[in-house]
GUKEVEX-161942 format. One record per residue: residue in three letters; x, z, y of N, C-alpha, C, CB in turn. Coordinates in steps of 0.1 Angstrom, whole numbers, padded with zeros to 4 digits, always signed. Glycine has a CB too. Example, Ala and Ser with C-alpha at 12.3 -4.5 7.8 and 13.67 -1.06 7.14 Angstrom:
# GUKEVEX-161942
ALA+0132+0078-0057+0123+0078-0045+0132+0078-0033+0113+0090-0045/SER+0128+0071-0022+0137+0071-0011+0129+0079+0000+0141+0057-0006/
This chain:
# GUKEVEX-161942
MET-0065+0282-0288-0062+0274-0294-0050+0266-0288-0074+0269-0297/LYS-0049+0257-0299-0037+0249-0296-0041+0235-0291-0027+0248-0308/LYS-0033+0231-0281-0037+0221-0278-0028+0212-0284-0040+0220-0265/ASN-0036+0195-0286-0031+0188-0296-0022+0177-0285-0042+0182-0307/THR-0012+0181-0287+0000+0175-0278+0011+0162-0285+0011+0191-0276/GLU+0004+0162-0295+0012+0151-0307+0015+0137-0297+0000+0145-0324/ARG+0026+0135-0298+0033+0120-0288+0036+0114-0298+0048+0120-0276/LYS+0034+0100-0291+0036+0086-0306+0043+0075-0294+0014+0076-0316/LYS+0055+0073-0295+0059+0059-0288+0052+0050-0289+0070+0054-0292/SER+0054+0042-0276+0045+0028-0281+0057+0019-0270+0023+0028-0275/TYR+0056+0008-0273+0066-0006-0268+0060-0016-0265+0077-0013-0279/VAL+0042-0014-0266+0033-0026-0264+0038-0027-0248+0015-0025-0267/LEU+0036-0014-0236+0042-0019-0221+0049-0025-0219+0047-0014-0213/LEU+0063-0023-0224+0075-0018-0219+0077-0037-0228+0084+0000-0225/LEU+0070-0041-0236+0068-0057-0237+0062-0065-0229+0061-0059-0247/VAL+0052-0057-0224+0040-0065-0215+0049-0069-0203+0025-0054-0210/GLY+0059-0056-0200+0061-0052-0185+0071-0063-0189+0066-0035-0176/ALA+0082-0066-0196+0092-0074-0196+0090-0089-0197+0099-0070-0203/VAL+0079-0095-0204+0073-0105-0203+0070-0107-0186+0062-0105-0213/LEU+0061-0098-0179+0060-0105-0167+0069-0099-0158+0046-0105-0161/LEU+0080-0097-0158+0090-0096-0150+0095-0107-0147+0099-0089-0153/ILE+0102-0114-0161+0104-0125-0162+0097-0137-0153+0102-0125-0174/VAL+0085-0137-0159+0076-0147-0151+0073-0148-0141+0068-0150-0153/SER+0072-0133-0133+0076-0127-0119+0084-0134-0114+0082-0116-0117/ILE+0099-0133-0117+0107-0138-0106+0107-0155-0109+0123-0129-0106/PHE+0109-0159-0120+0108-0175-0120+0095-0178-0105+0101-0181-0140/LEU+0084-0173-0108+0073-0177-0098+0078-0170-0085+0058-0170-0103/ALA+0084-0162-0081+0085-0157-0067+0097-0170-0062+0092-0138-0067/LEU+0109-0173-0071+0119-0183-0071+0111-0200-0066+0126-0182-0089/TYR+0103-0202-0073+0096-0213-0072+0088-0211-0059+0089-0215-0085/THR+0080-0203-0059+0071-0202-0043+0080-0201-0032+0060-0189-0041/HIS+0087-0193-0034+0098-0192-0019+0097-0209-0014+0120-0188-0025/ARG+0108-0212-0025+0108-0231-0024+0097-0237-0015+0104-0239-0041/ALA+0091-0234-0032+0074-0245-0030+0070-0245-0014+0058-0236-0040/SER+0066-0232-0014+0056-0232-0001+0058-0224+0009+0042-0229-0003/TYR+0066-0212+0006+0069-0204+0016+0080-0208+0026+0073-0192+0010/LEU+0093-0216+0024+0099-0219+0031+0093-0232+0043+0107-0221+0023/PRO+0082-0238+0035+0076-0250+0047+0067-0243+0056+0065-0263+0039/SER+0062-0231+0050+0054-0222+0062+0060-0212+0070+0043-0214+0057/VAL+0076-0209+0072+0081-0207+0082+0088-0219+0091+0089-0197+0078/GLU+0085-0228+0089+0085-0242+0097+0072-0242+0101+0088-0256+0088/LEU+0063-0238+0096+0049-0239+0106+0047-0226+0120+0034-0238+0095/GLY+0059-0216+0112+0057-0206+0124+0068-0208+0135+0057-0191+0118/THR+0076-0218+0131+0082-0225+0143+0078-0230+0151+0088-0233+0142/GLU+0066-0241+0142+0061-0247+0156+0045-0243+0159+0063-0265+0156/LEU+0044-0231+0153+0031-0218+0156+0039-0214+0172+0030-0199+0139/SER+0051-0208+0169+0057-0201+0184+0059-0211+0196+0073-0193+0181/ALA+0061-0222+0189+0065-0229+0201+0049-0238+0212+0078-0242+0194/LEU+0039-0238+0202+0029-0241+0207+0022-0225+0208+0022-0253+0199/ASN+0022-0216+0207+0016-0206+0218+0026-0203+0229+0012-0191+0212/THR+0037-0204+0231+0052-0209+0246+0042-0219+0252+0073-0220+0240/GLN+0033-0228+0246+0037-0237+0255+0015-0234+0264+0045-0256+0246/LEU+0006-0226+0251-0004-0222+0256-0004-0207+0264-0012-0222+0246/ALA+0003-0203+0271+0014-0196+0269+0012-0197+0285+0027-0201+0260/ALA+0022-0211+0289+0027-0216+0298+0014-0221+0305+0038-0226+0294/ILE+0002-0228+0301-0004-0236+0310-0017-0223+0313-0009-0252+0302/GLN-0020-0214+0305-0026-0204+0315-0018-0201+0321-0031-0193+0311/ALA-0009-0198+0325-0003-0188+0338-0002-0199+0347+0014-0179+0336/GLY-0005-0212+0346-0004-0223+0355+0010-0228+0360-0011-0218+0366/THR+0019-0229+0350+0033-0233+0354+0028-0245+0341+0048-0219+0351/ALA+0025-0251+0338+0021-0267+0327+0009-0271+0327+0023-0268+0311/SER+0008-0280+0328-0008-0285+0323-0007-0296+0309-0016-0295+0338/GLY-0023-0292+0305-0024-0298+0287-0038-0295+0286-0013-0290+0272/ASP-0042-0297+0274-0060-0295+0274-0060-0285+0263-0071-0309+0270/LEU-0063-0269+0264-0062-0259+0260-0070-0258+0250-0061-0251+0267/ASP-0082-0267+0249-0094-0265+0237-0085-0275+0227-0113-0270+0241/ALA-0081-0286+0226-0071-0295+0221-0057-0284+0216-0067-0308+0234/LEU-0049-0279+0222-0041-0269+0217-0045-0257+0207-0038-0265+0228/ASN-0053-0256+0213-0061-0239+0207-0067-0247+0192-0081-0231+0220/ALA-0074-0260+0192-0078-0265+0180-0063-0264+0170-0084-0281+0182/GLN-0055-0271+0173-0043-0276+0163-0035-0261+0163-0032-0292+0170/LYS-0036-0251+0172-0032-0238+0166-0037-0234+0156-0032-0229+0174/ALA-0054-0235+0154-0057-0228+0141-0060-0230+0130-0063-0224+0141/VAL-0053-0246+0130-0049-0256+0120-0038-0253+0118-0049-0268+0122/LEU-0026-0251+0124-0014-0244+0120-0014-0235+0112-0009-0239+0127/SER-0020-0221+0119-0026-0208+0112-0026-0207+0099-0038-0205+0114/ALA-0036-0214+0098-0043-0217+0085-0036-0221+0072-0053-0227+0088/GLU-0026-0230+0081-0017-0236+0070-0006-0228+0065-0011-0247+0074/LYS-0003-0220+0076+0009-0210+0075+0002-0203+0067+0016-0202+0088/LEU-0009-0197+0065-0011-0184+0058-0012-0189+0046-0023-0174+0062/SER-0017-0203+0043-0019-0210+0030-0009-0211+0018-0021-0222+0034/GLY+0003-0212+0031+0017-0215+0023+0028-0199+0021+0027-0228+0036/GLU+0018-0189+0028+0025-0177+0026+0020-0170+0014+0025-0169+0039/ARG+0005-0176+0007+0001-0166-0001+0005-0166-0013-0009-0165+0000/PRO+0008-0177-0014+0014-0174-0029+0025-0172-0031+0014-0183-0037/TYR+0036-0169-0026+0048-0160-0025+0048-0150-0021+0056-0162-0018/SER+0033-0143-0020+0028-0131-0015+0025-0129-0027+0018-0129-0003/TYR+0018-0136-0034+0014-0129-0047+0023-0131-0057+0003-0132-0053/ALA+0029-0139-0062+0048-0136-0070+0054-0123-0068+0061-0148-0062/LEU+0055-0121-0053+0063-0110-0050+0055-0096-0055+0066-0109-0034/ILE+0041-0095-0054+0033-0083-0060+0034-0081-0070+0021-0082-0059/LEU+0035-0095-0080+0033-0095-0093+0046-0087-0100+0032-0109-0097/LEU+0062-0094-0091+0072-0090-0095+0073-0074-0094+0082-0098-0088/PHE+0068-0065-0081+0069-0053-0079+0060-0045-0088+0068-0050-0066/PHE+0050-0049-0094+0039-0045-0102+0042-0044-0115+0028-0053-0102/SER+0051-0057-0118+0060-0056-0134+0069-0051-0137+0064-0065-0140/VAL+0073-0043-0123+0086-0039-0122+0080-0023-0127+0094-0042-0106/LEU+0070-0017-0123+0065-0006-0124+0056-0007-0138+0058-0001-0110/LEU+0055-0013-0147+0048-0017-0155+0062-0013-0168+0042-0034-0150/THR+0071-0018-0162+0084-0014-0175+0090-0004-0172+0097-0025-0178/VAL+0091+0004-0161+0093+0017-0161+0084+0025-0167+0095+0021-0148/LYS+0068+0023-0166+0062+0030-0170+0063+0026-0194+0046+0028-0159/GLY+0065+0013-0195+0068+0011-0207+0081+0018-0218+0070-0003-0206/ILE+0093+0018-0206+0104+0029-0211+0100+0041-0210+0116+0028-0204/TYR+0093+0044-0204+0090+0059-0200+0084+0062-0219+0075+0060-0183/ASN+0074+0052-0219+0063+0055-0234+0072+0054-0244+0049+0044-0239/ALA+0079+0042-0245+0089+0041-0250+0099+0051-0255+0091+0034-0243/LEU+0103+0061-0249+0110+0072-0251+0108+0083-0252+0116+0073-0246/ALA+0097+0084-0243+0087+0102-0244+0075+0098-0251+0081+0111-0227/GLY+0070+0085-0254+0058+0088-0262+0046+0087-0252+0059+0103-0270/THR+0032+0088-0256+0023+0092-0254+0013+0101-0260+0021+0085-0251/VAL+0006+0105-0254-0001+0117-0265-0014+0113-0273-0007+0131-0255/LYS-0011+0109-0282-0024+0106-0288-0037+0112-0289-0021+0106-0297/GLY-0049+0104-0283-0063+0104-0285-0067+0108-0265-0069+0120-0300/GLU-0057+0105-0259-0055+0107-0245-0063+0097-0239-0040+0106-0241/ARG-0074+0100-0233-0081+0091-0223-0085+0095-0208-0093+0088-0229/THR-0088+0081-0201-0090+0082-0185-0104+0087-0187-0089+0067-0175/ASP-0104+0101-0177-0113+0106-0170-0123+0097-0164-0108+0113-0161/PRO-0134+0092-0170-0145+0081-0161-0144+0084-0147-0163+0083-0165/LYS-0146+0103-0141-0147+0108-0127-0133+0100-0122-0147+0129-0125/ARG-0123+0101-0124-0114+0100-0116-0115+0081-0115-0098+0109-0121/LEU-0121+0072-0124-0119+0059-0128-0125+0055-0116-0125+0054-0141/ALA-0138+0059-0117-0149+0060-0109-0146+0058-0096-0157+0073-0111/GLN-0139+0074-0090-0137+0075-0077-0122+0069-0073-0138+0091-0073/ALA-0116+0064-0079-0104+0057-0078-0107+0042-0070-0099+0055-0092/GLY-0117+0038-0077-0123+0022-0075-0129+0023-0062-0136+0018-0087/LEU-0137+0036-0059-0146+0038-0046-0131+0041-0036-0160+0055-0047/LEU-0122+0047-0036-0109+0051-0027-0104+0037-0021-0094+0059-0037/ALA-0102+0033-0037-0098+0017-0031-0103+0007-0020-0099+0009-0041/ALA-0117+0010-0020-0125+0002-0016-0123+0007+0000-0139+0004-0024/LEU-0122+0017+0000-0125+0028+0014-0107+0026+0018-0132+0049+0008/CYS-0099+0020+0010-0089+0021+0022-0084+0007+0026-0075+0031+0018/TYR-0094-0005+0019-0098-0017+0024-0099-0017+0036-0107-0021+0019/ILE-0111-0008+0033-0127-0008+0046-0121-0003+0058-0142+0005+0042/GLY-0108+0008+0055-0105+0014+0065-0090+0006+0073-0104+0027+0059/PHE-0085+0000+0066-0074-0007+0069-0078-0023+0074-0065-0007+0057/THR-0088-0032+0071-0096-0044+0079-0104-0043+0082-0099-0055+0075/PHE-0111-0030+0092-0125-0035+0097-0123-0018+0106-0142-0039+0084/PHE-0108-0008+0106-0104-0001+0114-0089+0001+0120-0109+0006+0111/LYS-0090-0014+0129-0074-0013+0130-0076-0020+0144-0063-0023+0116/ILE-0062-0017+0149-0056-0025+0163-0047-0033+0161-0051-0018+0173/ASP-0050-0048+0161-0034-0059+0157-0025-0056+0171-0038-0081+0155/ILE-0011-0058+0168-0006-0054+0176+0009-0069+0176-0003-0037+0173/PRO+0003-0079+0184+0017-0093+0181+0029-0092+0185+0015-0107+0187/VAL+0035-0095+0179+0050-0092+0180+0056-0108+0177+0056-0079+0167/GLY+0056-0118+0184+0058-0132+0183+0051-0137+0175+0069-0136+0180/THR+0055-0145+0162+0047-0145+0153+0043-0139+0142+0046-0152+0152/GLU+0048-0126+0148+0044-0115+0133+0037-0105+0140+0058-0107+0121/LYS+0033-0091+0134+0027-0084+0138+0025-0072+0132+0020-0089+0140/THR+0018-0061+0140+0020-0046+0132+0000-0041+0136+0038-0033+0143/ALA-0002-0031+0133-0011-0020+0135-0019-0015+0135-0013-0019+0139/PHE-0024-0002+0142-0029+0008+0146-0043+0006+0133-0032+0007+0163/HIS-0042+0015+0124-0053+0015+0110-0052+0028+0108-0049+0007+0095/PHE-0066+0030+0097-0069+0044+0089-0072+0039+0073-0084+0052+0095/GLY-0062+0031+0073-0060+0030+0056-0053+0038+0051-0054+0018+0050/ASN-0041+0043+0056-0035+0057+0053-0045+0067+0051-0025+0063+0065/VAL-0056+0071+0053-0061+0080+0057-0067+0082+0046-0068+0080+0069/PHE-0070+0075+0035-0079+0071+0024-0068+0074+0010-0084+0053+0026/CYS-0057+0064+0015-0047+0065+0005-0041+0082+0003-0035+0054+0009/VAL-0039+0090+0015-0037+0102+0015-0049+0111+0006-0036+0105+0030/LEU-0059+0104+0008-0072+0115+0004-0072+0109-0012-0091+0112+0015/ALA-0071+0097-0014-0071+0096-0030-0060+0104-0037-0070+0080-0035/ALA-0051+0107-0031-0037+0115-0039-0042+0130-0039-0018+0113-0030/LEU-0051+0132-0033-0055+0149-0028-0061+0149-0039-0065+0153-0012/LEU-0071+0141-0036-0090+0141-0050-0082+0138-0065-0106+0119-0047/LEU-0075+0128-0070-0070+0127-0078-0058+0121-0086-0075+0127-0079/GLY-0046+0129-0079-0034+0132-0082-0030+0119-0074-0030+0134-0100/GLY-0011+0119-0083-0004+0111-0074-0004+0098-0082+0010+0116-0070/TYR-0007+0097-0092-0008+0079-0100-0023+0072-0104+0000+0079-0117/TRP-0028+0079-0101-0043+0073-0096-0048+0069-0083-0052+0083-0099/GLY-0042+0082-0077-0045+0083-0062-0033+0070-0055-0041+0102-0056/GLY-0021+0070-0059-0011+0061-0056-0015+0047-0056+0000+0063-0064/LEU-0023+0043-0070-0032+0031-0074-0043+0022-0065-0039+0036-0085/ALA-0048+0040-0063-0063+0031-0055-0061+0028-0039-0079+0043-0054/GLY-0047+0034-0031-0039+0026-0022-0032+0015-0021-0033+0032-0020/ALA-0029+0020-0032-0018+0005-0030-0023-0010-0034-0003+0006-0042/VAL-0037-0009-0042-0046-0020-0044-0057-0019-0033-0053-0019-0059/GLY-0062-0011-0028-0075-0012-0013-0065-0017-0004-0084+0005-0005/MET-0050-0016-0001-0047-0018+0011-0040-0033+0009-0039-0006+0016/THR-0033-0034-0005-0025-0049-0007-0042-0055-0006-0013-0053-0026/ILE-0053-0056-0015-0064-0069-0008-0063-0066+0006-0082-0069-0013/GLY-0068-0057+0015-0069-0061+0030-0058-0067+0037-0071-0051+0038/ASP-0043-0063+0030-0034-0076+0038-0039-0089+0030-0015-0074+0037/LEU-0039-0092+0015-0040-0104+0013-0055-0115+0016-0037-0104+0001/THR-0066-0105+0024-0074-0113+0026-0076-0115+0045-0086-0107+0018/THR-0065-0104+0052-0061-0109+0067-0049-0119+0066-0054-0094+0077/SER-0046-0115+0082-0034-0124+0086-0022-0115+0082-0034-0128+0102/TYR-0023-0106+0075-0011-0097+0071-0004-0101+0056-0017-0081+0069/VAL-0008-0111+0051-0007-0115+0036+0010-0113+0035-0013-0132+0031/THR+0018-0115+0042+0033-0111+0039+0039-0100+0042+0042-0119+0044/SER+0029-0091+0045+0029-0073+0042+0028-0070+0030+0018-0064+0050/ALA+0022-0079+0022+0011-0078+0011+0019-0068+0001+0007-0095+0003/PRO+0034-0072-0004+0041-0065-0016+0044-0055-0010+0052-0072-0023/LYS+0050-0055+0001+0058-0042+0010+0045-0033+0005+0062-0045+0032/THR+0035-0033+0012+0024-0022+0015+0020-0018-0001+0009-0028+0025/PHE+0021-0029-0013+0019-0022-0028+0027-0016-0027+0018-0027-0041/LEU+0044-0014-0027+0048-0004-0032+0046+0005-0023+0060-0005-0036/LEU+0047+0009-0009+0047+0021+0001+0038+0028-0002+0046+0019+0015/LYS+0024+0024-0008+0014+0029-0005+0011+0034-0014+0006+0022+0001/LEU+0019+0026-0031+0020+0039-0043+0028+0052-0040+0028+0033-0057/LEU+0038+0045-0037+0056+0057-0037+0042+0069-0029+0078+0049-0019/ILE+0035+0068-0015+0029+0076-0006+0019+0085-0013+0022+0068+0005/GLY+0011+0081-0026+0003+0087-0033+0015+0096-0041-0007+0077-0040/LEU+0024+0091-0048+0031+0102-0061+0038+0109-0051+0044+0093-0075/ILE+0039+0107-0040+0047+0119-0033+0036+0131-0030+0053+0113-0017/VAL+0022+0128-0024+0014+0137-0020+0006+0140-0035+0006+0133-0006/GLY+0009+0135-0045+0004+0138-0059+0011+0151-0063+0006+0126-0069/LEU+0030+0147-0061+0036+0155-0065+0036+0170-0061+0045+0151-0064/VAL+0033+0166-0047+0038+0183-0039+0020+0191-0042+0044+0182-0014/ALA+0009+0182-0041-0002+0184-0041-0004+0197-0057-0009+0167-0042/HIS-0002+0188-0065-0004+0191-0079+0003+0196-0090-0006+0183-0082/ARG+0014+0187-0084+0029+0198-0096+0030+0206-0093+0044+0196-0099/ILE+0034+0204-0081+0041+0216-0075+0032+0228-0071+0050+0213-0063/PHE+0024+0226-0065+0013+0236-0059+0000+0236-0068+0010+0234-0043/ARG-0003+0231-0077-0013+0228-0084-0029+0231-0074-0012+0236-0099/LEU-0030+0223-0070-0043+0225-0060-0052+0220-0065-0044+0220-0048/SER-0059+0216-0074-0065+0215-0079-0073+0225-0086-0061+0208-0083/ARG-0064+0235-0089-0069+0247-0098-0078+0260-0083-0049+0256-0106/SER-0083+0267-0086-0091+0277-0079-0079+0285-0074-0102+0286-0090/HIS-0079+0284-0055-0071+0292-0051-0080+0296-0036-0055+0286-0051/SER-0067+0303-0028-0081+0309-0018-0081+0297-0006-0078+0329-0008/PRO-0096+0298-0002-0091+0289+0011-0079+0284+0020-0095+0292+0018/ARG-0076+0298+0026-0062+0297+0031-0053+0288+0024-0056+0310+0032/TYR-0050+0293+0010-0039+0285+0006-0042+0271-0001-0032+0294-0002/VAL-0055+0264+0000-0058+0252-0001-0056+0248+0010-0070+0249-0005/ALA-0063+0248+0023-0055+0240+0033-0045+0245+0039-0061+0237+0043/GLY-0033+0252+0031-0022+0250+0040-0012+0237+0029-0014+0267+0043/VAL-0014+0237+0017-0014+0227+0004-0017+0216+0012-0026+0229-0008/THR-0028+0217+0010-0033+0197+0016-0026+0194+0031-0055+0195+0020/VAL-0027+0204+0039-0014+0199+0049-0005+0196+0048-0011+0205+0056/LEU+0005+0207+0039+0016+0203+0038+0020+0193+0030+0022+0210+0036/ALA+0011+0185+0020+0010+0173+0003+0012+0160+0015-0012+0173-0011/SER+0000+0160+0027-0004+0152+0033+0011+0147+0045-0016+0159+0039/PHE+0014+0159+0050+0026+0154+0062+0036+0153+0051+0030+0166+0076/CYS+0043+0153+0040+0052+0148+0032+0047+0135+0026+0056+0158+0021/GLY+0035+0133+0028+0036+0117+0019+0037+0108+0033+0018+0112+0008/MET+0033+0111+0046+0034+0108+0053+0046+0106+0064+0026+0113+0053/ALA+0052+0117+0061+0068+0118+0069+0074+0103+0059+0081+0138+0063/PHE+0075+0103+0048+0083+0097+0039+0081+0083+0044+0078+0101+0023/ASN+0067+0078+0047+0063+0069+0050+0064+0062+0065+0054+0072+0046/ILE+0069+0076+0072+0070+0069+0084+0090+0068+0083+0061+0079+0100/ALA+0094+0073+0076+0110+0067+0075+0111+0054+0069+0120+0077+0067/ALA+0102+0056+0055+0105+0043+0049+0097+0029+0053+0103+0047+0034/ASP+0085+0027+0061+0081+0016+0064+0091+0011+0073+0069+0016+0068/PRO+0094+0014+0085+0104+0000+0091+0117+0003+0086+0107-0002+0110/LEU+0122+0013+0072+0133+0006+0070+0134+0000+0058+0142+0012+0072/VAL+0125+0002+0047+0119-0008+0040+0117-0022+0047+0107-0002+0036/GLY+0104-0021+0052+0100-0034+0065+0110-0041+0068+0095-0028+0082/TYR+0128-0033+0071+0133-0047+0080+0142-0053+0070+0141-0045+0096/PHE+0146-0045+0059+0153-0054+0049+0144-0065+0044+0158-0046+0038/TYR+0131-0057+0041+0122-0069+0031+0117-0082+0041+0105-0060+0024/LYS+0115-0079+0056+0117-0092+0060+0129-0100+0060+0112-0093+0070/MET+0139-0095+0069+0151-0101+0063+0156-0104+0052+0157-0095+0066/TYR+0152-0099+0039+0161-0104+0029+0149-0116+0018+0169-0087+0019/LEU+0138-0110+0024+0124-0117+0014+0121-0125+0020+0112-0111+0011/LEU+0118-0124+0031+0108-0130+0039+0121-0146+0052+0098-0111+0051/GLY+0131-0142+0050+0140-0149+0060+0133-0146+0080+0139-0169+0054/VAL+0132-0132+0081+0130-0135+0094+0139-0126+0100+0117-0134+0099/PRO+0142-0140+0114+0154-0134+0117+0160-0118+0124+0157-0144+0124/GLN+0168-0113+0122+0172-0101+0125+0172-0092+0136+0181-0103+0124/GLU+0174-0101+0145+0161-0094+0157+0153-0095+0157+0159-0095+0167/LEU+0144-0104+0151+0128-0098+0152+0123-0086+0142+0118-0111+0150/ALA+0136-0091+0133+0129-0076+0125+0131-0066+0126+0128-0074+0114/SER+0145-0064+0136+0148-0047+0145+0138-0046+0151+0161-0044+0157/THR+0131-0061+0161+0123-0055+0168+0105-0046+0165+0124-0065+0176/LEU+0104-0053+0151+0092-0051+0144+0095-0041+0140+0087-0059+0136/ALA+0107-0040+0134+0108-0023+0131+0105-0010+0142+0124-0020+0126/LYS+0111-0016+0148+0110-0003+0159+0099-0002+0165+0119-0003+0168/ILE+0089-0011+0164+0072-0010+0167+0069-0003+0159+0063-0023+0166/GLY+0072-0008+0145+0069-0002+0134+0069+0014+0135+0077-0006+0125/THR+0077+0016+0136+0080+0029+0141+0072+0038+0144+0085+0027+0148/VAL+0065+0029+0156+0058+0039+0165+0042+0040+0161+0060+0033+0182/THR+0041+0025+0158+0027+0026+0150+0024+0032+0135+0023+0014+0148/THR+0035+0034+0129+0032+0042+0116+0033+0057+0121+0044+0039+0102/ALA+0040+0060+0130+0042+0076+0136+0025+0079+0138+0054+0077+0155/VAL+0017+0068+0150+0008+0076+0149-0001+0074+0143+0004+0077+0158/ASN-0004+0063+0130-0014+0067+0118-0007+0072+0109-0022+0055+0112/ALA+0006+0079+0108+0009+0090+0099-0002+0103+0106+0027+0094+0099/VAL-0001+0106+0120-0005+0118+0122-0019+0117+0121+0001+0124+0135/VAL-0028+0103+0122-0044+0108+0122-0047+0107+0107-0056+0098+0133/ALA-0038+0096+0099-0041+0105+0087-0035+0119+0081-0040+0098+0079/VAL-0028+0126+0083-0026+0140+0080-0043+0145+0083-0013+0148+0091/ILE-0042+0147+0096-0051+0150+0102-0069+0148+0094-0046+0143+0114/ALA-0069+0136+0092-0082+0133+0090-0086+0137+0072-0085+0116+0094/ALA-0075+0132+0068-0075+0133+0051-0076+0151+0049-0056+0125+0042/SER-0069+0154+0058-0072+0173+0054-0084+0176+0052-0068+0184+0065/ILE-0087+0171+0063-0100+0170+0070-0110+0167+0059-0101+0158+0081/PHE-0111+0157+0055-0122+0149+0044-0121+0160+0033-0117+0129+0037/TYR-0107+0160+0029-0105+0165+0019-0110+0179+0016-0094+0164+0018/LEU-0107+0188+0028-0113+0205+0026-0127+0206+0027-0108+0217+0038/ALA-0133+0191+0035-0148+0195+0036-0153+0192+0019-0158+0183+0049/LEU-0149+0181+0010-0152+0170+0000-0150+0183-0007-0143+0156-0003/ARG-0138+0192-0011-0135+0194-0026-0150+0210-0029-0113+0200-0028/PRO-0149+0212-0020-0164+0225-0025-0177+0216-0029-0171+0238-0008/ALA-0181+0208-0023-0191+0196-0025-0189+0190-0036-0189+0185-0016/LEU-0180+0185-0041-0175+0178-0051-0175+0188-0068-0159+0173-0046/ARG-0168+0200-0062-0170+0211-0073-0185+0215-0076-0162+0225-0067/LYS-0194+0220-0066-0208+0221-0067-0215+0211-0077-0214+0218-0053/SER-0211+0200-0072-0216+0187-0081-0214+0187-0093-0210+0175-0079/GLY-0200+0191-0097-0197+0187-0108-0190+0177-0112-0205+0187-0112/LEU-0181+0170-0100-0177+0155-0099-0162+0155-0097-0184+0146-0086/PHE-0158+0171-0091-0142+0171-0085-0137+0173-0102-0137+0187-0072/VAL-0121+0165-0098-0112+0158-0109-0106+0169-0106-0104+0143-0108/GLN-0103+0180-0122-0092+0188-0123-0079+0180-0126-0094+0198-0133/VAL-0073+0178-0114-0056+0173-0122-0051+0181-0129-0044+0169-0114/THR-0050+0193-0126-0047+0203-0137-0053+0213-0142-0038+0207-0135/PRO-0049+0217-0152-0060+0226-0161-0059+0238-0151-0057+0231-0179/GLU-0074+0246-0151-0073+0260-0146-0069+0270-0152-0083+0263-0143/LYS-0066+0264-0170-0056+0278-0173-0048+0269-0192-0072+0299-0174/GLU-0035+0266-0185-0026+0258-0199-0033+0264-0208-0008+0261-0202/LYS-0036+0260-0218-0035+0263-0237-0024+0259-0241-0045+0255-0248/THR-0021+0270-0250-0009+0270-0256-0014+0272-0272+0001+0281-0250/
């Protein structure tokens, strides 16, 4: 039986992506000037206040700790409210670039007529996005660095698991959406755009290795499945170890205006935390996938990313 692979060129996504790209560029420029730059000034005040509080607690200065802590809470809230619009604009910018690239592909290669998204894949993507959010928001240890901070967390575990279960595109989107929401709803607001980009790429890399190269969702021996699972997880996390500090360094310097010395310090500390997070993610995601795979197959909920038999 011949599989219907008739393709039709589509320009709708390209048009939407291009319009969103133009809008997001203007929004990013406006929010940077109107809200983000004032928040940077608040950050300077907050840093001076932290220094004053540390001196009082060390006994080298005097002051009202309760009043200063209340002032710190107000400044922190104002700083976050100023950072949030710029972060939203940057996320929209990155998302519009993604849509535009996909639109260019649809315009050149076309889309398969009658192709629909598997409801199981969509439902599981939503569940895994929620788990990514929970893994980052509720299972993390913050490490303050001046007015910035980094963290040990479990979010990457479910980002990798999503790509193993659903493939690179849907798994990457689940990780990007879940962990970006985690950033936007915590004090990591300014990291949200970078998170969206990197978690999407992690998913694409894990999915590429697991499903495009080694066809993991097909029937294989347990040893083969275990080996490919660990390899794909390792490739995604190896990319993150290299990319997160490097992208973070340039992102903070050129888009957030963080001083070079602080950006360099954050990159160095980020390398350590990213490496620890990566080890945890490879081990935990591999264990979860190997445990879930037979159970999902038995229950009929397993998503077949690549068909068992290619029909011609």
